[in-house]
N, C-alpha and C positions, 0 to 999 in steps of 0.2 A: 725597645723604645716604648715609652708610655703614650697614651692617646694624646695628651696635651702637647708633648714634644712633636708627635707626628703631625698634629694640626699646625703647629708653628712652622715646621719644615715645609709643609704643603703651602702655607701662606707665603713663605719666602720664595719658594719655587714659582708659585703663581705670579708673584710680583715681578720676578725676573723675566717672565714670559709675556707680560702684559702687552708690550708694544707689538709683538708678533701676533698675539690673539686679536688685538684691535685691527691690525692690518688684514688679517684673514677673515675678519667678520663680514666683509662685503662679499656677497655671492659672486658677483662679476669678477672681483679681484681674485677670489679663489680659483675660479674657472681659468682666468688668464695665467695664473701661476702654474696650474696643473698642465695646461696646454704647452706652455713654454718648457716645462720640465720634460714632457713627453716628446716634444718635437723642437729641438734646439734651433732648427733652421726656419721656423715659422716667421712669416713677416706680419707686420701690424695689421694690414687690411684683412688678411686671412684670419688672424686671431680675432679681430673685431667682429667678423661675420659669424664666428662660432659662439659668441656670447648669447646666453639663453634669454636674457631679459632686455635686449636692445630692440627697439622698434625703429625701423628706418623709413 
């Protein structure tokens, strides 16, 4: 595949992933998703207390 076609394919792939990339752009959201993936039984209050940028 030539460079131009590779760039076009990359642009297409990137466009298809845009919503996910936007959703994961927030550091707290990333942290919450990772914690939920690691611990499926975590409750919201425990999850909230693990957020790195939250000042209570």
